[in-house]
N, CA, C and O atoms as a Tinker XYZ file with bonds, in Angstrom:
   352  protein
     1  N      0.853000   -1.166000    0.000000    73     2
     2  CA     0.000000    0.000000    0.000000    64     1     3
     3  C      0.903000    1.235000    0.000000    63     2     4     5
     4  O      1.801000    1.373000    0.831000    81     3
     5  N      0.647000    2.092000   -0.923000    73     3     6
     6  CA     1.431000    3.312000   -1.059000    64     5     7
     7  C      0.803000    4.439000   -0.238000    63     6     8     9
     8  O     -0.361000    4.377000    0.157000    81     7
     9  N      1.594000    5.441000   -0.003000    73     7    10
    10  CA     1.119000    6.600000    0.754000    64     9    11
    11  C     -0.008000    7.317000    0.019000    63    10    12    13
    12  O     -0.930000    7.833000    0.652000    81    11
    13  N      0.056000    7.354000   -1.294000    73    11    14
    14  CA    -0.982000    8.012000   -2.094000    64    13    15
    15  C     -2.318000    7.283000   -1.970000    63    14    16    17
    16  O     -3.375000    7.913000   -1.979000    81    15
    17  N     -2.269000    5.956000   -1.855000    73    15    18
    18  CA    -3.508000    5.180000   -1.696000    64    17    19
    19  C     -4.190000    5.499000   -0.373000    63    18    20    21
    20  O     -5.410000    5.654000   -0.312000    81    19
    21  N     -3.396000    5.594000    0.676000    73    19    22
    22  CA    -3.946000    5.919000    1.997000    64    21    23
    23  C     -4.565000    7.318000    1.975000    63    22    24    25
    24  O     -5.651000    7.533000    2.514000    81    23
    25  N     -3.877000    8.249000    1.358000    73    23    26
    26  CA    -4.396000    9.619000    1.266000    64    25    27
    27  C     -5.686000    9.650000    0.455000    63    26    28    29
    28  O     -6.615000   10.379000    0.802000    81    27
    29  N     -5.755000    8.869000   -0.617000    73    27    30
    30  CA    -6.967000    8.838000   -1.448000    64    29    31
    31  C     -8.151000    8.266000   -0.669000    63    30    32    33
    32  O     -9.262000    8.790000   -0.752000    81    31
    33  N     -7.917000    7.193000    0.085000    73    31    34
    34  CA    -9.003000    6.589000    0.873000    64    33    35
    35  C     -9.465000    7.553000    1.963000    63    34    36    37
    36  O    -10.665000    7.701000    2.193000    81    35
    37  N     -8.524000    8.205000    2.632000    73    35    38
    38  CA    -8.894000    9.174000    3.663000    64    37    39
    39  C     -9.631000   10.371000    3.075000    63    38    40    41
    40  O    -10.591000   10.862000    3.667000    81    39
    41  N     -9.184000   10.841000    1.912000    73    39    42
    42  CA    -9.859000   11.967000    1.261000    64    41    43
    43  C    -11.305000   11.604000    0.924000    63    42    44    45
    44  O    -12.221000   12.394000    1.152000    81    43
    45  N    -11.498000   10.412000    0.386000    73    43    46
    46  CA   -12.858000    9.966000    0.084000    64    45    47
    47  C    -13.694000    9.821000    1.352000    63    46    48    49
    48  O    -14.885000   10.133000    1.355000    81    47
    49  N    -13.075000    9.352000    2.416000    73    47    50
    50  CA   -13.787000    9.215000    3.686000    64    49    51
    51  C    -14.217000   10.563000    4.248000    63    50    52    53
    52  O    -15.342000   10.720000    4.722000    81    51
    53  N    -13.304000   11.541000    4.190000    73    51    54
    54  CA   -13.656000   12.882000    4.660000    64    53    55
    55  C    -14.730000   13.506000    3.789000    63    54    56    57
    56  O    -15.637000   14.163000    4.301000    81    55
    57  N    -14.641000   13.311000    2.479000    73    55    58
    58  CA   -15.654000   13.870000    1.574000    64    57    59
    59  C    -17.013000   13.221000    1.842000    63    58    60    61
    60  O    -18.033000   13.911000    1.867000    81    59
    61  N    -17.033000   11.922000    2.039000    73    59    62
    62  CA   -18.287000   11.222000    2.336000    64    61    63
    63  C    -18.880000   11.720000    3.655000    63    62    64    65
    64  O    -20.090000   11.916000    3.759000    81    63
    65  N    -18.043000   11.921000    4.642000    73    63    66
    66  CA   -18.511000   12.452000    5.922000    64    65    67
    67  C    -19.100000   13.842000    5.755000    63    66    68    69
    68  O    -20.129000   14.159000    6.353000    81    67
    69  N    -18.460000   14.666000    4.953000    73    67    70
    70  CA   -18.963000   16.013000    4.696000    64    69    71
    71  C    -20.317000   15.979000    3.992000    63    70    72    73
    72  O    -21.219000   16.743000    4.335000    81    71
    73  N    -20.454000   15.102000    3.018000    73    71    74
    74  CA   -21.725000   14.983000    2.283000    64    73    75
    75  C    -22.840000   14.498000    3.206000    63    74    76    77
    76  O    -23.976000   14.961000    3.103000    81    75
    77  N    -22.524000   13.577000    4.101000    73    75    78
    78  CA   -23.535000   13.016000    4.988000    64    77    79
    79  C    -23.947000   14.020000    6.065000    63    78    80    81
    80  O    -25.128000   14.118000    6.396000    81    79
    81  N    -23.002000   14.754000    6.607000    73    79    82
    82  CA   -23.271000   15.630000    7.752000    64    81    83
    83  C    -23.767000   17.023000    7.370000    63    82    84    85
    84  O    -24.349000   17.712000    8.208000    81    83
    85  N    -23.557000   17.443000    6.155000    73    83    86
    86  CA   -23.903000   18.818000    5.774000    64    85    87
    87  C    -25.393000   19.157000    5.873000    63    86    88    89
    88  O    -25.723000   20.185000    6.465000    81    87
    89  N    -26.308000   18.351000    5.327000    73    87    90
    90  CA   -27.720000   18.758000    5.386000    64    89    91
    91  C    -28.265000   18.956000    6.799000    63    90    92    93
    92  O    -28.910000   19.975000    7.044000    81    91
    93  N    -28.038000   18.028000    7.754000    73    91    94
    94  CA   -28.546000   18.293000    9.107000    64    93    95
    95  C    -27.880000   19.497000    9.770000    63    94    96    97
    96  O    -28.540000   20.259000   10.477000    81    95
    97  N    -26.588000   19.672000    9.547000    73    95    98
    98  CA   -25.896000   20.819000   10.141000    64    97    99
    99  C    -26.412000   22.136000    9.576000    63    98   100   101
   100  O    -26.613000   23.102000   10.313000    81    99
   101  N    -26.625000   22.168000    8.264000    73    99   102
   102  CA   -27.157000   23.388000    7.654000    64   101   103
   103  C    -28.573000   23.680000    8.131000    63   102   104   105
   104  O    -28.916000   24.832000    8.394000    81   103
   105  N    -29.397000   22.638000    8.243000    73   103   106
   106  CA   -30.770000   22.832000    8.716000    64   105   107
   107  C    -30.779000   23.364000   10.139000    63   106   108   109
   108  O    -31.523000   24.295000   10.446000    81   107
   109  N    -29.964000   22.785000   11.008000    73   107   110
   110  CA   -29.890000   23.253000   12.384000    64   109   111
   111  C    -29.362000   24.674000   12.482000    63   110   112   113
   112  O    -29.836000   25.458000   13.304000    81   111
   113  N    -28.384000   25.010000   11.652000    73   111   114
   114  CA   -27.819000   26.359000   11.670000    64   113   115
   115  C    -28.820000   27.400000   11.189000    63   114   116   117
   116  O    -28.946000   28.469000   11.786000    81   115
   117  N    -29.528000   27.089000   10.117000    73   115   118
   118  CA   -30.517000   28.039000    9.583000    64   117   119
   119  C    -31.648000   28.249000   10.576000    63   118   120   121
   120  O    -32.049000   29.386000   10.823000    81   119
   121  N    -32.166000   27.173000   11.148000    73   119   122
   122  CA   -33.244000   27.301000   12.131000    64   121   123
   123  C    -32.753000   28.038000   13.366000    63   122   124   125
   124  O    -33.480000   28.862000   13.922000    81   123
   125  N    -31.536000   27.756000   13.802000    73   123   126
   126  CA   -30.979000   28.472000   14.941000    64   125   127
   127  C    -30.830000   29.960000   14.680000    63   126   128   129
   128  O    -31.102000   30.779000   15.559000    81   127
   129  N    -30.397000   30.315000   13.473000    73   127   130
   130  CA   -30.268000   31.725000   13.110000    64   129   131
   131  C    -31.629000   32.416000   13.079000    63   130   132   133
   132  O    -31.768000   33.539000   13.565000    81   131
   133  N    -32.616000   31.760000   12.520000    73   131   134
   134  CA   -33.965000   32.343000   12.456000    64   133   135
   135  C    -34.526000   32.540000   13.861000    63   134   136   137
   136  O    -35.112000   33.582000   14.156000    81   135
   137  N    -34.351000   31.560000   14.716000    73   135   138
   138  CA   -34.863000   31.683000   16.085000    64   137   139
   139  C    -34.095000   32.751000   16.853000    63   138   140   141
   140  O    -34.684000   33.479000   17.653000    81   139
   141  N    -32.795000   32.854000   16.624000    73   139   142
   142  CA   -32.009000   33.895000   17.291000    64   141   143
   143  C    -32.474000   35.283000   16.856000    63   142   144   145
   144  O    -32.576000   36.190000   17.682000    81   143
   145  N    -32.757000   35.451000   15.565000    73   143   146
   146  CA   -33.293000   36.733000   15.092000    64   145   147
   147  C    -34.657000   37.020000   15.702000    63   146   148   149
   148  O    -34.944000   38.149000   16.101000    81   147
   149  N    -35.498000   35.988000   15.771000    73   147   150
   150  CA   -36.820000   36.148000   16.377000    64   149   151
   151  C    -36.702000   36.552000   17.845000    63   150   152   153
   152  O    -37.430000   37.427000   18.314000    81   151
   153  N    -35.791000   35.917000   18.561000    73   151   154
   154  CA   -35.606000   36.249000   19.970000    64   153   155
   155  C    -35.048000   37.658000   20.136000    63   154   156   157
   156  O    -35.419000   38.368000   21.070000    81   155
   157  N    -34.170000   38.057000   19.244000    73   155   158
   158  CA   -33.603000   39.409000   19.344000    64   157   159
   159  C    -34.646000   40.469000   19.020000    63   158   160   161
   160  O    -34.671000   41.530000   19.644000    81   159
   161  N    -35.498000   40.189000   18.056000    73   159   162
   162  CA   -36.514000   41.165000   17.666000    64   161   163
   163  C    -37.624000   41.293000   18.700000    63   162   164   165
   164  O    -38.134000   42.388000   18.935000    81   163
   165  N    -37.998000   40.182000   19.315000    73   163   166
   166  CA   -39.103000   40.217000   20.281000    64   165   167
   167  C    -38.623000   40.316000   21.724000    63   166   168   169
   168  O    -39.442000   40.455000   22.633000    81   167
   169  N    -37.336000   40.248000   21.949000    73   167   170
   170  CA   -36.720000   40.287000   23.271000    64   169   171
   171  C    -37.222000   39.167000   24.185000    63   170   172   173
   172  O    -37.306000   39.330000   25.402000    81   171
   173  N    -37.548000   38.043000   23.582000    73   171   174
   174  CA   -37.893000   36.838000   24.345000    64   173   175
   175  C    -36.595000   36.059000   24.531000    63   174   176   177
   176  O    -35.990000   35.618000   23.553000    81   175
   177  N    -36.177000   35.893000   25.745000    73   175   178
   178  CA   -34.910000   35.205000   26.020000    64   177   179
   179  C    -35.164000   33.861000   26.697000    63   178   180   181
   180  O    -34.643000   33.597000   27.781000    81   179
   181  N    -35.940000   33.044000   26.074000    73   179   182
   182  CA   -36.243000   31.715000   26.604000    64   181   183
   183  C    -35.225000   30.721000   26.039000    63   182   184   185
   184  O    -35.118000   30.561000   24.823000    81   183
   185  N    -34.493000   30.068000   26.906000    73   183   186
   186  CA   -33.432000   29.162000   26.467000    64   185   187
   187  C    -33.977000   27.893000   25.803000    63   186   188   189
   188  O    -33.348000   27.348000   24.896000    81   187
   189  N    -35.135000   27.428000   26.250000    73   187   190
   190  CA   -35.662000   26.183000   25.699000    64   189   191
   191  C    -36.329000   26.374000   24.347000    63   190   192   193
   192  O    -36.660000   25.392000   23.684000    81   191
   193  N    -36.532000   27.602000   23.928000    73   191   194
   194  CA   -37.192000   27.871000   22.648000    64   193   195
   195  C    -36.368000   27.383000   21.464000    63   194   196   197
   196  O    -36.934000   27.057000   20.421000    81   195
   197  N    -35.066000   27.326000   21.597000    73   195   198
   198  CA   -34.219000   26.950000   20.467000    64   197   199
   199  C    -34.124000   25.448000   20.266000    63   198   200   201
   200  O    -33.892000   25.002000   19.143000    81   199
   201  N    -34.294000   24.654000   21.312000    73   199   202
   202  CA   -34.010000   23.230000   21.212000    64   201   203
   203  C    -35.019000   22.462000   20.365000    63   202   204   205
   204  O    -34.623000   21.681000   19.499000    81   203
   205  N    -36.291000   22.664000   20.594000    73   203   206
   206  CA   -37.310000   21.863000   19.897000    64   205   207
   207  C    -37.337000   22.140000   18.396000    63   206   208   209
   208  O    -37.348000   21.181000   17.624000    81   207
   209  N    -37.349000   23.393000   17.936000    73   207   210
   210  CA   -37.334000   23.601000   16.482000    64   209   211
   211  C    -36.054000   23.079000   15.817000    63   210   212   213
   212  O    -36.110000   22.533000   14.715000    81   211
   213  N    -34.907000   23.242000   16.477000    73   211   214
   214  CA   -33.667000   22.712000   15.907000    64   213   215
   215  C    -33.715000   21.196000   15.830000    63   214   216   217
   216  O    -33.318000   20.610000   14.822000    81   215
   217  N    -34.193000   20.567000   16.873000    73   215   218
   218  CA   -34.299000   19.113000   16.892000    64   217   219
   219  C    -35.206000   18.618000   15.771000    63   218   220   221
   220  O    -34.874000   17.657000   15.076000    81   219
   221  N    -36.338000   19.266000   15.599000    73   219   222
   222  CA   -37.275000   18.874000   14.541000    64   221   223
   223  C    -36.660000   19.095000   13.167000    63   222   224   225
   224  O    -36.789000   18.240000   12.291000    81   223
   225  N    -35.988000   20.237000   12.960000    73   223   226
   226  CA   -35.375000   20.530000   11.664000    64   225   227
   227  C    -34.271000   19.531000   11.332000    63   226   228   229
   228  O    -34.163000   19.085000   10.190000    81   227
   229  N    -33.466000   19.182000   12.304000    73   227   230
   230  CA   -32.390000   18.216000   12.064000    64   229   231
   231  C    -32.970000   16.836000   11.781000    63   230   232   233
   232  O    -32.486000   16.134000   10.893000    81   231
   233  N    -33.992000   16.440000   12.518000    73   231   234
   234  CA   -34.635000   15.148000   12.294000    64   233   235
   235  C    -35.254000   15.080000   10.897000    63   234   236   237
   236  O    -35.108000   14.073000   10.204000    81   235
   237  N    -35.939000   16.140000   10.482000    73   235   238
   238  CA   -36.549000   16.173000    9.149000    64   237   239
   239  C    -35.473000   16.151000    8.066000    63   238   240   241
   240  O    -35.630000   15.476000    7.048000    81   239
   241  N    -34.389000   16.878000    8.278000    73   239   242
   242  CA   -33.301000   16.880000    7.298000    64   241   243
   243  C    -32.681000   15.494000    7.160000    63   242   244   245
   244  O    -32.354000   15.069000    6.052000    81   243
   245  N    -32.519000   14.796000    8.265000    73   243   246
   246  CA   -31.962000   13.443000    8.200000    64   245   247
   247  C    -32.912000   12.517000    7.452000    63   246   248   249
   248  O    -32.477000   11.730000    6.612000    81   247
   249  N    -34.194000   12.604000    7.748000    73   247   250
   250  CA   -35.174000   11.745000    7.080000    64   249   251
   251  C    -35.225000   12.033000    5.578000    63   250   252   253
   252  O    -35.270000   11.107000    4.769000    81   251
   253  N    -35.218000   13.320000    5.203000    73   251   254
   254  CA   -35.308000   13.672000    3.788000    64   253   255
   255  C    -34.049000   13.324000    3.007000    63   254   256   257
   256  O    -34.124000   13.036000    1.813000    81   255
   257  N    -32.897000   13.346000    3.662000    73   255   258
   258  CA   -31.649000   13.048000    2.957000    64   257   259
   259  C    -31.175000   11.616000    3.169000    63   258   260   261
   260  O    -30.033000   11.290000    2.844000    81   259
   261  N    -32.023000   10.769000    3.702000    73   259   262
   262  CA   -31.644000    9.379000    3.924000    64   261   263
   263  C    -31.213000    8.675000    2.632000    63   262   264   265
   264  O    -30.236000    7.927000    2.672000    81   263
   265  N    -31.888000    8.869000    1.480000    73   263   266
   266  CA   -31.377000    8.240000    0.249000    64   265   267
   267  C    -29.980000    8.732000   -0.129000    63   266   268   269
   268  O    -29.149000    7.944000   -0.580000    81   267
   269  N    -29.716000   10.016000    0.048000    73   267   270
   270  CA   -28.383000   10.558000   -0.240000    64   269   271
   271  C    -27.344000    9.943000    0.701000    63   270   272   273
   272  O    -26.239000    9.604000    0.276000    81   271
   273  N    -27.695000    9.804000    1.956000    73   271   274
   274  CA   -26.777000    9.230000    2.935000    64   273   275
   275  C    -26.446000    7.782000    2.570000    63   274   276   277
   276  O    -25.278000    7.393000    2.569000    81   275
   277  N    -27.458000    6.995000    2.263000    73   275   278
   278  CA   -27.213000    5.595000    1.916000    64   277   279
   279  C    -26.428000    5.473000    0.618000    63   278   280   281
   280  O    -25.571000    4.598000    0.490000    81   279
   281  N    -26.714000    6.342000   -0.342000    73   279   282
   282  CA   -25.988000    6.310000   -1.612000    64   281   283
   283  C    -24.509000    6.651000   -1.396000    63   282   284   285
   284  O    -23.629000    5.976000   -1.930000    81   283
   285  N    -24.246000    7.690000   -0.620000    73   283   286
   286  CA   -22.861000    8.090000   -0.356000    64   285   287
   287  C    -22.110000    6.995000    0.393000    63   286   288   289
   288  O    -20.964000    6.691000    0.062000    81   287
   289  N    -22.746000    6.402000    1.396000    73   287   290
   290  CA   -22.097000    5.319000    2.131000    64   289   291
   291  C    -21.874000    4.090000    1.256000    63   290   292   293
   292  O    -20.853000    3.414000    1.380000    81   291
   293  N    -22.820000    3.802000    0.377000    73   291   294
   294  CA   -22.663000    2.673000   -0.537000    64   293   295
   295  C    -21.519000    2.886000   -1.513000    63   294   296   297
   296  O    -20.750000    1.964000   -1.785000    81   295
   297  N    -21.405000    4.107000   -2.044000    73   295   298
   298  CA   -20.304000    4.410000   -2.953000    64   297   299
   299  C    -18.957000    4.307000   -2.257000    63   298   300   301
   300  O    -18.002000    3.770000   -2.818000    81   299
   301  N    -18.879000    4.820000   -1.038000    73   299   302
   302  CA   -17.617000    4.761000   -0.301000    64   301   303
   303  C    -17.256000    3.319000    0.039000    63   302   304   305
   304  O    -16.089000    2.936000   -0.048000    81   303
   305  N    -18.236000    2.528000    0.420000    73   303   306
   306  CA   -17.983000    1.126000    0.725000    64   305   307
   307  C    -17.504000    0.382000   -0.511000    63   306   308   309
   308  O    -16.579000   -0.426000   -0.433000    81   307
   309  N    -18.131000    0.651000   -1.656000    73   307   310
   310  CA   -17.696000    0.018000   -2.904000    64   309   311
   311  C    -16.286000    0.469000   -3.284000    63   310   312   313
   312  O    -15.488000   -0.330000   -3.773000    81   311
   313  N    -15.982000    1.738000   -3.061000    73   311   314
   314  CA   -14.646000    2.265000   -3.364000    64   313   315
   315  C    -13.581000    1.579000   -2.522000    63   314   316   317
   316  O    -12.552000    1.150000   -3.043000    81   315
   317  N    -13.827000    1.476000   -1.220000    73   315   318
   318  CA   -12.861000    0.823000   -0.336000    64   317   319
   319  C    -12.786000   -0.670000   -0.660000    63   318   320   321
   320  O    -11.702000   -1.253000   -0.631000    81   319
   321  N    -13.914000   -1.286000   -0.964000    73   319   322
   322  CA   -13.909000   -2.703000   -1.339000    64   321   323
   323  C    -13.097000   -2.962000   -2.601000    63   322   324   325
   324  O    -12.348000   -3.936000   -2.669000    81   323
   325  N    -13.240000   -2.102000   -3.591000    73   323   326
   326  CA   -12.449000   -2.224000   -4.814000    64   325   327
   327  C    -10.959000   -2.058000   -4.523000    63   326   328   329
   328  O    -10.128000   -2.772000   -5.084000    81   327
   329  N    -10.626000   -1.112000   -3.646000    73   327   330
   330  CA    -9.218000   -0.919000   -3.284000    64   329   331
   331  C     -8.646000   -2.159000   -2.592000    63   330   332   333
   332  O     -7.499000   -2.543000   -2.822000    81   331
   333  N     -9.472000   -2.775000   -1.740000    73   331   334
   334  CA    -8.999000   -3.977000   -1.033000    64   333   335
   335  C     -8.842000   -5.147000   -1.998000    63   334   336   337
   336  O     -7.841000   -5.863000   -1.952000    81   335
   337  N     -9.833000   -5.342000   -2.873000    73   335   338
   338  CA    -9.787000   -6.466000   -3.808000    64   337   339
   339  C     -8.627000   -6.321000   -4.783000    63   338   340   341
   340  O     -7.951000   -7.302000   -5.094000    81   339
   341  N     -8.395000   -5.120000   -5.261000    73   339   342
   342  CA    -7.314000   -4.886000   -6.228000    64   341   343
   343  C     -5.949000   -4.789000   -5.565000    63   342   344   345
   344  O     -4.943000   -4.617000   -6.253000    81   343
   345  N     -5.897000   -4.892000   -4.275000    73   343   346
   346  CA    -4.627000   -4.872000   -3.584000    64   345   347
   347  C     -3.991000   -3.513000   -3.499000    63   346   348   349
   348  O     -2.768000   -3.410000   -3.404000    81   347
   349  N     -4.777000   -2.479000   -3.530000    73   347   350
   350  CA    -4.296000   -1.107000   -3.480000    64   349   351
   351  C     -3.357000   -0.915000   -4.619000    63   350   352
   352  O     -2.812000    0.175000   -4.793000    81   351
């Protein structure tokens, strides 16, 4: 196994992780920003107000992107499997 092969597998792993994690993180960030603006405009400083909408948004984002997540994981698994079978 060459150093370039290890770097390629790690790069693909990091890219797959980024693709999988981005939609829920973006959904949580956008909802958090909207709620923060709402709290600043109305001067409501309730700490528990942010948790439930963020939780729901992240859960919905995960459910909606489940095909993308499975596809990305399947591609990465096939990529690593091909590398193993071909002997790097």
